[in-house]
N, C-alpha and C positions, 0 to 999 in steps of 0.2 A: 695460757697455762699449759696447754698440751705441749707446745714447743719447748717451754722451759723444762718440764718434766722429762721430755725426750732427751734433752741435752745433758741432764744429770743422772738419769736412771742407771747408767753404767757405773757410777760411783756410789750412789745411794739407792735404797729400795724405794719403790713407788709409794709404799705406805709411809715411810719415813718422810719423804718430801711432802706428801699431802698433809700429814699431821703437823709438820713444821709450818707449812703455809697457813693452815687453819689457825694455829696459835698466834701468828704474827700478822695476819691480814684482817682488816676490818671489812665486813660485808661478805659477799659471796666467796666461796672457795670450792675447790674440786676435791672429791675424795677418790680413793683408789678404784672404787667400783665405777664411778662415773668416768674416770679416766679410761678404764678398760672398755667400757661401752662405747665411748667416743672413738677409740682406736679401731674397734671391731666394725663400727658403722661405716667408716670410709668417708670419702669426700662427698659433699652435697652437690646437687646439680648446679646450684648457684656458684659454688667454688670452681667447678669444672668449667662453667661459662666464663668466669673471671680469668681463669688461666688461659683459655683460648683467646679471649679478648686482649690480654696482655701480650701474647705472642703476635697477634695481628697488629697491635699498636707498634710493637718493636719493628716489624717489617716495614710498615708505612714510614716510621721515623727514619729508618736507615735509608730508604729511597730518597728522602728529602735531604 
């Protein structure tokens, strides 16, 4: 959801995107407040480890 909103926030407001997603999505949705909290929080330690691991896998793969 965050990536989708980031992709379209230059054309539409975050509030508009979240309201539209809420109206047309069954189940969980993200509102503008949760979006802003998520952006302020930054990357989790798990995500940082995954990024480092992907870089390492790329190096090993290129050596083979």
